[in-house]
DRENTORKOL-3810 file (N, C-alpha, C; in nm, 4 decimals):
REM DRENTORKOL-3810
@n.u->0.3391; n.v->2.8270; n.w->2.9304; ca.u->0.3275; ca.v->2.7618; ca.w->2.8557; c.u->0.2283; c.v->2.6496; c.w->2.8990
@n.u->0.2892; n.v->2.6246; n.w->3.0988; ca.u->0.1861; ca.v->2.4921; ca.w->3.1722; c.u->0.0756; c.v->2.5364; c.w->3.1588
@n.u->0.0395; n.v->2.7174; n.w->3.2045; ca.u->-0.0997; ca.v->2.7270; ca.w->3.2157; c.u->-0.1519; c.v->2.7225; c.w->3.0996
@n.u->-0.1357; n.v->2.7240; n.w->2.9549; ca.u->-0.1684; ca.v->2.7025; ca.w->2.8311; c.u->-0.2324; c.v->2.5551; c.w->2.8235
@n.u->-0.1370; n.v->2.4913; n.w->2.8535; ca.u->-0.2071; ca.v->2.3023; ca.w->2.8359; c.u->-0.2624; c.v->2.2964; c.w->2.9568
@n.u->-0.2134; n.v->2.3412; n.w->3.0633; ca.u->-0.3284; ca.v->2.3240; ca.w->3.1867; c.u->-0.4750; c.v->2.3337; c.w->3.1552
@n.u->-0.5092; n.v->2.4220; n.w->3.1012; ca.u->-0.6462; ca.v->2.4985; ca.w->3.0894; c.u->-0.6927; c.v->2.4282; c.w->2.9526
@n.u->-0.6274; n.v->2.3785; n.w->2.7713; ca.u->-0.7094; ca.v->2.2738; ca.w->2.7580; c.u->-0.6654; c.v->2.1549; c.w->2.7660
@n.u->-0.6058; n.v->2.0915; n.w->2.9023; ca.u->-0.6976; ca.v->1.9504; ca.w->2.9547; c.u->-0.7661; c.v->1.9652; c.w->3.0188
@n.u->-0.7962; n.v->2.0846; n.w->3.0771; ca.u->-0.9434; ca.v->2.1098; ca.w->3.1655; c.u->-1.0337; c.v->2.1158; c.w->3.1262
@n.u->-1.0452; n.v->2.1804; n.w->2.9456; ca.u->-1.1260; ca.v->2.2152; ca.w->2.8587; c.u->-1.1533; c.v->2.1635; c.w->2.8026
@n.u->-1.0956; n.v->2.0058; n.w->2.7154; ca.u->-1.1178; ca.v->1.8600; ca.w->2.6719; c.u->-1.1904; c.v->1.7583; c.w->2.8230
@n.u->-1.1619; n.v->1.7897; n.w->2.9382; ca.u->-1.1684; ca.v->1.6574; ca.w->3.0339; c.u->-1.3435; c.v->1.6956; c.w->3.0447
@n.u->-1.4068; n.v->1.8585; n.w->3.0599; ca.u->-1.5230; ca.v->1.9104; ca.w->3.1026; c.u->-1.6119; c.v->1.9400; c.w->2.9733
@n.u->-1.5506; n.v->1.8855; n.w->2.8584; ca.u->-1.7087; ca.v->1.8713; ca.w->2.8040; c.u->-1.7730; c.v->1.7831; c.w->2.7646
@n.u->-1.8619; n.v->1.7950; n.w->2.6881; ca.u->-2.0378; ca.v->1.6999; ca.w->2.7335; c.u->-1.9886; c.v->1.6617; c.w->2.6007
@n.u->-2.1273; n.v->1.5843; n.w->2.5944; ca.u->-2.1538; ca.v->1.5105; ca.w->2.4177; c.u->-2.2385; c.v->1.5628; c.w->2.3489
@n.u->-2.2850; n.v->1.6044; n.w->2.2652; ca.u->-2.3023; ca.v->1.7281; ca.w->2.1159; c.u->-2.4432; c.v->1.5975; c.w->2.0823
@n.u->-2.4666; n.v->1.5506; n.w->2.1543; ca.u->-2.6271; ca.v->1.4651; ca.w->2.0535; c.u->-2.6375; c.v->1.5673; c.w->1.9657
@n.u->-2.6200; n.v->1.4860; n.w->1.8692; ca.u->-2.6168; ca.v->1.6074; ca.w->1.6880; c.u->-2.6638; c.v->1.4457; c.w->1.6375
@n.u->-2.7717; n.v->1.4858; n.w->1.5717; ca.u->-2.7694; ca.v->1.3424; ca.w->1.4360; c.u->-2.7242; c.v->1.3612; c.w->1.3216
@n.u->-2.6246; n.v->1.2508; n.w->1.2632; ca.u->-2.5934; ca.v->1.3034; ca.w->1.1849; c.u->-2.6521; c.v->1.1785; c.w->1.0483
@n.u->-2.6504; n.v->1.2052; n.w->0.9981; ca.u->-2.7735; ca.v->1.1635; ca.w->0.8110; c.u->-2.7094; c.v->1.0656; c.w->0.7869
@n.u->-2.7364; n.v->1.0253; n.w->0.7264; ca.u->-2.6720; ca.v->0.8823; ca.w->0.6087; c.u->-2.6267; c.v->0.9557; c.w->0.4774
@n.u->-2.6860; n.v->1.0270; n.w->0.4571; ca.u->-2.5940; ca.v->1.1644; ca.w->0.3401; c.u->-2.4612; c.v->1.1750; c.w->0.3648
@n.u->-2.3758; n.v->1.2325; n.w->0.5067; ca.u->-2.2666; ca.v->1.2271; ca.w->0.5664; c.u->-2.1718; c.v->1.0447; c.w->0.5109
@n.u->-2.2473; n.v->1.0034; n.w->0.5728; ca.u->-2.2352; ca.v->0.8054; ca.w->0.6140; c.u->-2.1515; c.v->0.7962; c.w->0.4643
@n.u->-2.2532; n.v->0.8016; n.w->0.3855; ca.u->-2.2250; ca.v->0.7687; ca.w->0.2380; c.u->-2.1326; c.v->0.8672; c.w->0.1348
@n.u->-2.1162; n.v->0.9819; n.w->0.1519; ca.u->-2.0009; ca.v->1.0904; ca.w->0.1448; c.u->-1.8490; c.v->1.0619; c.w->0.2011
@n.u->-1.8357; n.v->1.0382; n.w->0.3423; ca.u->-1.7505; ca.v->0.9771; ca.w->0.3887; c.u->-1.6948; c.v->0.8807; c.w->0.3602
@n.u->-1.7660; n.v->0.7828; n.w->0.3017; ca.u->-1.7554; ca.v->0.5979; ca.w->0.2235; c.u->-1.7356; c.v->0.6480; c.w->0.1213
@n.u->-1.7520; n.v->0.7302; n.w->0.0367; ca.u->-1.7051; ca.v->0.7578; ca.w->-0.1647; c.u->-1.5790; c.v->0.8606; c.w->-0.1529
@n.u->-1.5969; n.v->0.9178; n.w->-0.0213; ca.u->-1.4514; ca.v->0.9918; ca.w->-0.0197; c.u->-1.3427; c.v->0.9056; c.w->0.0159
@n.u->-1.3344; n.v->0.7881; n.w->0.0831; ca.u->-1.2506; ca.v->0.6705; ca.w->0.1543; c.u->-1.1930; c.v->0.6085; c.w->0.0061
@n.u->-1.3103; n.v->0.5160; n.w->-0.0797; ca.u->-1.3318; ca.v->0.5197; ca.w->-0.1883; c.u->-1.2222; c.v->0.5465; c.w->-0.3218
@n.u->-1.3157; n.v->0.6608; n.w->-0.3363; ca.u->-1.1780; ca.v->0.7340; ca.w->-0.4316; c.u->-1.1114; c.v->0.7410; c.w->-0.4136
@n.u->-1.0481; n.v->0.8658; n.w->-0.2688; ca.u->-0.8603; ca.v->0.7809; ca.w->-0.2512; c.u->-0.8577; c.v->0.6614; c.w->-0.2381
@n.u->-0.8823; n.v->0.5585; n.w->-0.2128; ca.u->-0.7669; ca.v->0.4217; ca.w->-0.2798; c.u->-0.8199; c.v->0.4455; c.w->-0.3983
@n.u->-0.9340; n.v->0.4303; n.w->-0.4736; ca.u->-0.9029; ca.v->0.4604; ca.w->-0.6473; c.u->-0.7674; c.v->0.4812; c.w->-0.7407
@n.u->-0.7905; n.v->0.6629; n.w->-0.5980; ca.u->-0.6961; ca.v->0.7784; ca.w->-0.6921; c.u->-0.5475; c.v->0.6646; c.w->-0.6751
@n.u->-0.5565; n.v->0.6429; n.w->-0.5244; ca.u->-0.3680; ca.v->0.5911; ca.w->-0.5066; c.u->-0.3889; c.v->0.4748; c.w->-0.5725
@n.u->-0.4402; n.v->0.3784; n.w->-0.6100; ca.u->-0.4259; ca.v->0.2752; ca.w->-0.7148; c.u->-0.3834; c.v->0.3328; c.w->-0.8527
@n.u->-0.4733; n.v->0.3758; n.w->-0.9484; ca.u->-0.4501; ca.v->0.4297; ca.w->-1.0396; c.u->-0.3077; c.v->0.5098; c.w->-1.0894
@n.u->-0.2544; n.v->0.5994; n.w->-0.9434; ca.u->-0.1348; ca.v->0.6672; ca.w->-0.9162; c.u->-0.0370; c.v->0.5072; c.w->-0.9321
@n.u->-0.0128; n.v->0.4457; n.w->-0.8405; ca.u->0.0462; ca.v->0.3241; ca.w->-0.8444; c.u->0.0748; c.v->0.2695; c.w->-1.0504
@n.u->-0.0956; n.v->0.2484; n.w->-1.0509; ca.u->-0.0085; ca.v->0.1844; ca.w->-1.2131; c.u->-0.0455; c.v->0.2568; c.w->-1.3018
@n.u->-0.0573; n.v->0.3627; n.w->-1.3024; ca.u->0.0473; ca.v->0.4895; ca.w->-1.3759; c.u->0.2041; c.v->0.4275; c.w->-1.3758
@n.u->0.2728; n.v->0.4506; n.w->-1.2579; ca.u->0.3667; ca.v->0.4353; ca.w->-1.2579; c.u->0.4568; c.v->0.3414; c.w->-1.3127
@n.u->0.3598; n.v->0.2506; n.w->-1.2736; ca.u->0.3911; ca.v->0.1092; ca.w->-1.3142; c.u->0.3924; c.v->0.0707; c.w->-1.4549
@n.u->0.2881; n.v->0.1009; n.w->-1.5286; ca.u->0.2139; ca.v->0.1123; ca.w->-1.6642; c.u->0.3299; c.v->0.2048; c.w->-1.8142
@n.u->0.3520; n.v->0.2843; n.w->-1.7707; ca.u->0.4631; ca.v->0.3569; ca.w->-1.8395; c.u->0.5752; c.v->0.3162; c.w->-1.9129
@n.u->0.6825; n.v->0.3087; n.w->-1.7700; ca.u->0.8023; ca.v->0.1416; ca.w->-1.8137; c.u->0.7503; c.v->0.0951; c.w->-1.8542
@n.u->0.6237; n.v->-0.0052; n.w->-1.8745; ca.u->0.6003; ca.v->-0.1271; ca.w->-1.9239; c.u->0.5796; c.v->-0.0974; c.w->-2.0351
@n.u->0.4958; n.v->-0.0143; n.w->-2.0573; ca.u->0.4950; ca.v->0.0179; ca.w->-2.2070; c.u->0.6131; c.v->0.0945; c.w->-2.3118
@n.u->0.6621; n.v->0.1718; n.w->-2.2327; ca.u->0.7642; ca.v->0.2151; ca.w->-2.3330; c.u->0.9124; c.v->0.0896; c.w->-2.3336
@n.u->0.8979; n.v->0.0087; n.w->-2.2346; ca.u->0.9651; ca.v->-0.1223; ca.w->-2.2404; c.u->0.9115; c.v->-0.2360; c.w->-2.4027
@n.u->0.7925; n.v->-0.2633; n.w->-2.3597; ca.u->0.7288; ca.v->-0.3592; ca.w->-2.5227; c.u->0.7582; c.v->-0.2727; c.w->-2.6616
@n.u->0.7276; n.v->-0.1214; n.w->-2.6407; ca.u->0.7683; ca.v->-0.0474; ca.w->-2.7773; c.u->0.9064; c.v->-0.0667; c.w->-2.8121
@n.u->0.9671; n.v->-0.0606; n.w->-2.6803; ca.u->1.1556; ca.v->-0.0506; ca.w->-2.7082; c.u->1.2291; c.v->-0.2100; c.w->-2.8055
@n.u->1.0789; n.v->-0.2975; n.w->-2.6839; ca.u->1.1287; ca.v->-0.4905; ca.w->-2.8060; c.u->1.0156; c.v->-0.4903; c.w->-2.9032
@n.u->0.9128; n.v->-0.4099; n.w->-2.9854; ca.u->0.8438; ca.v->-0.4003; ca.w->-3.0744; c.u->0.9048; c.v->-0.3210; c.w->-3.2130
@n.u->1.0274; n.v->-0.3036; n.w->-3.1719; ca.u->1.1043; ca.v->-0.2391; ca.w->-3.3386; c.u->1.1248; c.v->-0.1148; c.w->-3.3411
@n.u->0.9840; n.v->-0.0718; n.w->-3.2404; ca.u->0.9004; ca.v->0.0601; ca.w->-3.2478; c.u->0.9965; c.v->0.2095; c.w->-3.2508
@n.u->0.9918; n.v->0.3050; n.w->-3.3217; ca.u->1.0684; ca.v->0.4310; ca.w->-3.2194; c.u->1.0165; c.v->0.4752; c.w->-3.1145
@n.u->1.0776; n.v->0.5108; n.w->-2.9899; ca.u->1.0123; ca.v->0.5710; ca.w->-2.8821; c.u->0.9307; c.v->0.6672; c.w->-2.9277
@n.u->1.0130; n.v->0.7655; n.w->-2.9747; ca.u->0.9242; ca.v->0.9266; ca.w->-2.9938; c.u->0.7985; c.v->0.9392; c.w->-3.0535
@n.u->0.7397; n.v->0.8286; n.w->-3.1152; ca.u->0.6024; ca.v->0.8220; ca.w->-3.1858; c.u->0.5416; c.v->0.8472; c.w->-3.0998
@n.u->0.3950; n.v->0.9127; n.w->-3.1125; ca.u->0.3025; ca.v->0.8746; ca.w->-2.9865; c.u->0.2462; c.v->0.7696; c.w->-3.0623
@n.u->0.1646; n.v->0.7387; n.w->-2.9255; ca.u->0.0717; ca.v->0.6971; ca.w->-2.9336; c.u->-0.0997; c.v->0.6938; c.w->-3.0115
@n.u->-0.1135; n.v->0.5953; n.w->-3.1129; ca.u->-0.2498; ca.v->0.5937; ca.w->-3.1686; c.u->-0.4183; c.v->0.6064; c.w->-3.1111
END
């Protein structure tokens, strides 16, 4: 097991930089992915909060809770 760990450390220490170009499309895609993730988390939290609030409002409004929204 020590030989594998030593080999991994040695390979990581001896790597050379990969002078590669990443175009602007990759950056825009990464930003879009991060924004979409945060929007999805926000909408998930809003849904978990909104559903009980909607049921509470319906209950205090005097309407039946098993009627569907129109």
